[in-house]
Steps between C-alpha positions, in 0.01 A plus 500: 500500500856441392451127453193557281691737273786251469264219413344711228837561334577129477188384320563314174861405577422129528341495153822615335705247694262219403517594133882503506503166686257345250713614203817361661324173578378463141849570364649239734239241399566575132876463544468172689261362237736590213806363681327173589369448146845572351664259743255222415549557126877488547472172691292353216754626244788349699324162506442530127868581438612204713269267311625632166864451601432145619313431180795623296748279683265200491428559132870502428542171687204331329584614148874448527569854384818553692762719343781292648548235761815417691585344837428810707195673357251526220450803280141570401419632153362854534258478207351177636468650848326807360260282305429290810427813705261634235329160475455494878358852507255407223403177676411671828327789321734762641467741209122517538509517880773765503462724191826660394714223651857499371752224565878512468694174513871487575697176495831484683645151463276265699283782638188655351387843621154629415413867551136604469353848488137600470293816539261502794204731543469600863160425658464847655600798289584822676491844340848606395648151539566253218227240458732224378833356602731235361551174684837324460575143604775248442548128528786262435576131467829314480558169325773319699680182394520229764 
């Protein structure tokens, strides 16, 4: 008789545990999906920044737009590097693929640094959490003299 009464008091306990487990599982899947999508977008942005920096240094070499040239290094013209980066981004269609893309170009002697930032809408939106984030990426290229 005692075991029957105990069994009767425990009915429905597994349902609550399953509901809590299902909610936790869905939250974990949502988090992993958002993290993976953000990582992949950042990898794409990093590749884009590297290509833009290489394009800027190659454009400076092809056009002869060096600020100065001596025996040890070359100085790249910042305006020409910025124009080369923008031309590259237009050529690959980056502004249409990544709406809101912003590029900053910094020239330091023979080095070109490209910093990209873009808004990214997360694939899974959770109540109470922001639905977008900002992806940042950087790339650089150096023009050595041999």
